[in-house]
C-alpha positions in Angstrom: -11.3 5.0 14.6 -9.2 7.6 13.4 -6.3 5.1 12.8 -8.2 3.2 10.4 -10.2 6.3 8.8 -8.7 5.2 5.1 -9.7 1.7 5.8 -13.1 2.3 6.6 -13.6 4.9 3.8 -12.1 2.5 1.0 -14.6 -0.1 2.5 -17.4 2.4 2.0 -16.1 3.3 -1.8 -15.8 -0.2 -2.5 -18.8 -1.6 -0.9 -21.1 1.4 -2.3 -19.5 0.7 -6.1 -20.2 -3.3 -5.7 -23.5 -2.7 -4.9 -24.8 -0.1 -7.3 -22.4 -2.4 -10.3 -24.7 -5.3 -9.5 -27.7 -3.5 -9.0 -27.4 -1.6 -12.2 -26.5 -5.4 -13.8 -29.6 -6.4 -12.1 -31.6 -4.1 -14.3 -29.7 -4.4 -17.5 -30.3 -8.1 -16.8 -34.1 -7.9 -16.3 -34.5 -5.9 -19.2 -32.3 -8.0 -21.9 -34.4 -10.9 -20.4 -37.8 -9.1 -20.9 -36.5 -8.1 -24.8 -36.0 -11.8 -25.6 -39.1 -12.7 -24.1 -37.9 -15.0 -21.0 -37.6 -14.6 -17.2 -34.8 -13.5 -15.6 -33.3 -16.3 -13.3 -31.0 -15.3 -10.5 -28.5 -17.9 -11.1 -27.8 -17.2 -14.1 -27.6 -13.2 -13.2 -25.2 -13.9 -10.8 -22.5 -15.9 -13.0 -23.1 -13.0 -15.7 -22.2 -10.4 -13.5 -20.0 -12.3 -11.3 -17.8 -13.1 -14.5 -18.3 -9.4 -15.5 -16.9 -8.0 -12.3 -14.0 -10.3 -12.4 -13.0 -9.7 -15.8 -13.2 -5.8 -14.6 -11.0 -6.6 -11.8 -8.5 -8.8 -13.9 -8.2 -5.7 -16.3 -8.0 -3.0 -13.7 -7.6 -3.5 -10.0 -5.0 -6.8 -10.2 -2.6 -4.7 -12.7 -2.8 -1.8 -9.9 -2.6 -3.6 -6.9 0.6 -5.1 -8.4 2.0 -1.8 -9.6 1.5 -0.8 -5.8 2.2 -3.3 -3.6 5.4 -4.9 -6.5 6.7 -1.2 -6.2 6.2 -0.8 -2.4 7.9 -4.0 -1.7 10.7 -3.3 -4.2 11.0 0.2 -2.3 11.0 -1.5 1.1 13.2 -3.9 0.2 15.8 -1.3 -0.8 16.5 -2.1 -4.8 19.2 0.1 -5.8 17.0 2.8 -7.7 15.1 3.1 -4.7 18.0 3.3 -2.0 20.6 5.5 -3.9 18.9 8.8 -2.3 19.2 7.6 1.3 22.1 6.1 1.1 23.8 9.5 -0.1 21.7 11.3 2.9 22.9 8.8 5.0 26.6 9.5 4.1 26.0 13.5 4.5 24.3 13.4 7.8 27.0 10.7 8.7 29.9 13.5 7.7 28.3 16.0 9.2 28.0 13.8 12.7 31.4 13.6 12.6 32.8 17.1 12.1 30.6 18.0 15.0 30.7 14.8 17.6 34.5 14.5 17.0 36.1 11.5 18.9 32.4 10.8 19.9 31.3 10.5 16.5 31.6 6.6 15.9 29.8 6.1 19.2 26.6 8.4 18.1 26.6 7.0 14.6 26.4 3.5 16.0 24.0 4.2 18.8 22.0 5.8 15.8 22.4 2.5 13.7 21.3 0.5 16.6 18.3 2.2 17.4 17.1 2.3 13.8 18.4 -1.0 13.0 20.4 0.7 10.2 22.8 -2.4 9.6 20.5 -5.0 11.0 16.5 -6.0 10.9 14.0 -3.7 10.0 13.5 -0.4 12.1 11.1 0.2 14.6 8.4 2.5 13.7 8.1 5.0 16.4 12.1 4.9 17.3 11.6 8.8 17.1 10.1 8.8 20.4 12.8 7.8 22.1 15.2 9.9 23.9 17.7 11.6 21.6 21.2 10.5 21.7 23.5 12.3 23.5 26.6 14.1 22.1 
């Protein structure tokens, strides 16, 4: 349950907010129909509130989702702007390993690169649980 707490909280916020939105929309729809002397029709209400909800999602959520997913994707893929600090940090760490490990430095760096898939594929999510590389 703890592993998915963020999902459950987000789902609860979503369901509560959409429920309140549609509930208040129903009261407004009934009030508007009464002002015009008409009987409220559920089919009309569903079409109107679905249209309003989708308009809101287009203007807010789709834009936000694109920004979050797009930025996360480009960070994950490794666009030049997202990788420059990582590359600099890796170069510094490699230099420190070479200073400390001496002749074994390239073997140590190669083992670390293999464990974390630096040169091919994707990093394993929990590679830090494995035994450290021996120097």
